[in-house]
N, C-alpha and C positions, 0 to 999 in steps of 0.2 A: 504524744500519748501520755496520759496521766493516770496513776492509780495509787492506792495506799500501799499495797504489798506487791512487789515484783518477784515472781517465782521463776527461777532459772532451772529448767529441767522438768520433763513430763514423765518421769518414772513414777513408781508407786508413792514415793515421798512427796514430790511436788504436786501430784494429782490429788492425793488425800488431803494435803494441806489446803489446797484450793477449795476442796469440798467442805472442809471444816470451817474455813474462813467464810465461805458463802453462807453456811448455816448460821454463823454468828453475825451476819450483816456487815462483813468487812469486804470491801472490793479488792480485787487482785487481778493480775494478768499473768498467765503462764507462757513462757517462751521455751520452745523445744526446737533444737537444731535439726533433728531428723524428721523424716516423713512419718505420717501416722502409721503406714504399713510397717515401716521398720520398727517403730516403737512397740507395736502390738505383736511383733514376732520375736523379740529378743528373748532368748532362753535364759532364765535365771532360776532363782530359788523356787521351792515348791512346798515348804513347810511353814504353816502359819501358827504362831503362838495363840494362846487363848485370847490375850489382849488385842492382838491384831484382828482376829475374827470378830471380837466384840466391837472394835472400832469401825470395821467395814459394815457391820449390821447397823450400827447407830447412825451412820451417815447415809444409809439407803443403798449401799453397794453390796448387800449380802444375799440377795435373792438367789442368784445363780450359784454362788458359792455354797449356800445351804442345800441347793438341789443337786449339785454335781460334785462337791468336795467330799473327800473321804476322811471321816473323823477317826483318829487313831488314839487309842487309850494306852499305848505303851510302845516300847521298842525292844528289840532282841539284841543282846550282845553275844557274839560267838568268839570263843578263844579256847585253846587247849582241846579243840575238836568237840566242844560241848556248847549247849545252848542255855542261855539265861535270860529270862524276860524281866524287864523293869516296867511295872504297871504305874500309870500316872494318876488316875483319879483317887485311888486309895492313899496315895502318898502326898497329894497336893490339895486335898479338900475339894476334889471334883474337876480339876483342870485337865485339859487334854490339848491335842494339836490337830490341825486339819491339813490334809494334803490337797492343795489347790494351787496350780502353777501361777507364778508371778505374771506370766503373759495374760492369763485370764483375769487376774486382779486389775491389770492395766486396761484391758478392754472394757471391763465394767466401769471403771472410773472415767475413762475417756467418754464413753457413751453418756454418762450422767453429766459430765462437764459440758459437752457440746449441746445437750438438750436443755439443761437448766442453769448451768453455772456461768461464771465470768469468762472472759476471753481466753481461749487456748490457741496459740499460734504455732503451727508446725512450720518447719523449714525457716525458723527464726533463730539465727545463730547469734548468741551473745558474744560480743567482742571484748567488753571491759565494763567494770563497775567503777564509776567515777565519783569522787567526793564521798567515800564510804563513811567518813567520820562526821559528815555534816548532817543537818536535819532533813535534807532533801537530796539523797543520792540519785544518781542517774545511771541507767544501764544503756549502753550503746549496743545496737544489734542490727543485723541485716535481715530484711524480709521483703519478699516480692521484688527482688532485684535492686533495692536501694537501702542505704544506711538510715536508721531511725534512732530516736532516743525515747526511753521510757522513764519519765520523771516519777518519783515515788517517795514514800516516807521510809520504807524499809525494803531491803533486798534479802531474799532467802535463796541460798545456793543449794539446789538439789541436783546439781549437774555432774555428780560423780567425781571420781579420782582425777580424771583428765580435764575437768571443767575449768572455767575461768574464775569462779567465785572465790576459791581459796586464795588466789593471788591478791585479792583485796586486803587480806591480812598481811601487814608489812613483815618482811623477813626478820626484822629485829624483835618482833613480838611473837611470831609463829614458832611453835615448837613441834617437832615431829618425832614420834617413837615408832619404830618398825622392826619387824623380824621377817626374814625370808626363809622359808622352810626348804630343806634339801630334797624335795620330791614334789610331784604334781599328781593330779587325778586325770586318768583317761576315762572320760564319760561317754556313755552311749545311750541312745534312745532305741528301743526295740518294739516292734509291733507284736507283742506277746503279752497275754495276761500276767500280772505279777505272780511270782511263785510264793508269795507270803502275804499275810494280812496286815503286817506292820513292818516298819523298816528294820533291816538287819545290818548291824555294824559288826564286821568280822575282822579280827586280827589273826592272820595266818602266818605260817612260817616264812612265806615270801612277801608278806606285806598286807596292807589294808584292802578291804573290799566293802562296798555298800550296796545293798539292794533297796531301791526306792521305787516309786511309781509316779506316773502322771495321771493315770485314769485306770478304770478296770480293764482296759485293753492295751495300755501302753506302759512298759516298764522302763525305769531309769536306773542304770547301774554304773558303778565307778570302780576303778582299780588304781591302786597306788603304783606310780611309774616314776622313773628317774626324770629329773628336770631336763628339758630339751627333747623329750620324746616326740617323735613324729607319728601322728595317728595312722598314717598310711603304712607304717611298718607293722601294724597289728592287723592281721586278717581277722575276719569274723570268727573263724574256727578257733584261732589262737585266743581271742578274747573270751569266748565261751568256755574253753578248756581251763583257762586261768581262773575265771570266776568259779567254776566247779571246784577247783583245788582249794581256793581260799574260803569257800563256804562249807567245805566238807566237815561232817561230824561223824563221830563213831557210832551213833545209833542207826545211821543209814536209812532212816525213814523219810528223808526230805530230798526232793529232787528239784534242780534248777531247770525251769522250762526255757527252751531256746526258741528264737524266732528271728525274722528279718531285722537286721540292724539298719535303721534309717539315718542315723547321724553319729559321728564320732568327733570328739574334741578333747583337747588337753588344757586343763586349768592349773596354772601355777598356784601355789599356796603361800599366803603372806598375811601378816598382821600389820596394821598401820593405824595410828591415831594422831590426829592433829589437834593441838591445843593452842589457844582457846577456840571455842566454836562460835564466838561472836567477836566482831570488831566494829565499833561504832554502830551504824545502822545495818550492818551486814551479818546475817546468821548463816551458819553452815549446818546442813542436815544430811544424814545418810552417808553414802560413799564419799561425798565431798569432805567429810570429817573423819571417817573411820572405815576400815576394811578388816574383816576377820576371815580366817579360813572357813570353808563351808561345813566342816565336820560338825559343828554345834548348831547349825541351821539358824544363825543369828543375824545375818546380813540384812535381809528385808525387814525383819522384825525390829531391829535396832533403828532402822530408818523410820519405821512407823512410830516407834516410841518417841523419837526426836520431834516429829511434827505434831504429835499429840500434845507434848509438853509445850511446844511453841504456839500451837493454836490456842491452847488454854491461856497462855500469856498474852497473846494478842487480844483475845476476847476480854480478859480482865482489864487490859489497858483501854479497850474500846468502851467498856462500861463505866470505869472509874477514873480514867486518866492517869492511873498509877503505872510506873515503870518497874515496880518491884519484881514481878514475875519475869519480865523480859530481862532484867538485870541478872537474875539467877539462872537463866536458861543454860548457859554453858556449864556452870558448876553442877546443876542437877543432872544434865544429860551425861556429862563425863563420868559421874559416879556409876551410872548404869553401863556406859560404854566399857569402862574398865572391868566391871564384873563380867560382862559378856566376852570381852577379850580374854580374860583369865579362863573362863569356862571353855571357850573355843580352843585355847592353847592346851588346856589339860586334856580335852577330848582328842585333839590331834596328836599330841605326843604319846598319849597312852595307847592309841590304837594303831599307830604307824611304826614300821620298822625304820630305825634311823640308819643311814649309811655309816658303816663302821661300828655299829652297835655291838658291844661285847655281851657276854653271857650275864654279867651282873645287871646291866641296864635292862636286858630282856626280862629278867626275873622281877625287877622292880616294877616294870610296867604290868606284868602279869599279876603281881601282888595287888596292884591298884584295881585291876579288873575283878580279881577274886573278892576283894573287899566290897565292891559294888554288888556282887552277886550274893554275898552272905550277910550283909549288914543293912538293916532297914534304914537307919539314919543316913548311911552313905548313899543308898539308893534314893532316899527322899531328897537329898541335896542335888543329885543329878536331875531328878524329875522336876524339882522346882525351877532349876535353871533352864531346862529344856522346854518346859511349857511357858516360861516367861516369868521373871521376877515382877513384883508389883511395881506399877508405874510411880 
């Protein structure tokens, strides 16, 4: 099999890149190790930056998002048992975010890919990238019960943290920066309409809580818990009681609606960045190159930013023959990656109780929150990062 760009991984990054390349007249093949059903059911992020929304619309994948997505013009911070709203459009020149689950983004992109786009192979497990430094790298993979090869000009690894693409960057060149946080999130999906119109980020005496949503009838909520927590140890009643405590305010006019919990899971928190994001003819995008804690809602959006930059570089090369933008890919993306990593770290440490945290540390974190609530420039900085920095 032969193509120009081999894309490993059919998550949002790989699928959007394939769509953008198709629009630019560049042929590609997408290899996905899992089944279509599995890929379309993976629960992931649900907050889309303005730039992500614009990119999906531009490539023809925005119709259902526009019909079903929930546009949010701000978030609410809760601390010291008080509520403080940060409005986005007035602080960012009109930018906002949209709540639309990653599973739905993937479904939309898969449908387009299968109907109009280049080949998308499910249950095609990439085994290795060979000759990454040459002009014609090769991806070895298994599909339909036999081993095959995909000859190409470029390889893009959108295969996540545990994928094989990152291994194409030699150990002596690859640099890794990471932080593991001393807590996790216990997340639930509940069949109950959201109790809020916008996301609530709460710092309570016993830790962090987040109220989000997946649709007008499904709520998504999170609790800070110790690492190693077993979801089975938390009964439904215990979860709702703890959420009530952490969202509580002194004005007493807000109530958390309860309903049947349909799923529970625990997500560890970590930051991870791999440099460089290119070696030879191999490019890394999304979780293959970086992971951020979900507090800042940056993971999916960073992946989209990566492939938008990369698609632009491929299109430029296709039109002009110049490698200039391909050569600058890693540098340009890492600047944005580190800003998002910094923002996610700030949001996480500010809103979570650290194990062993003393009174001084607590007061410093609360001072940061009070600054956001009282200062328009500080709130504008948060809003600019949350809705997405310019590409």
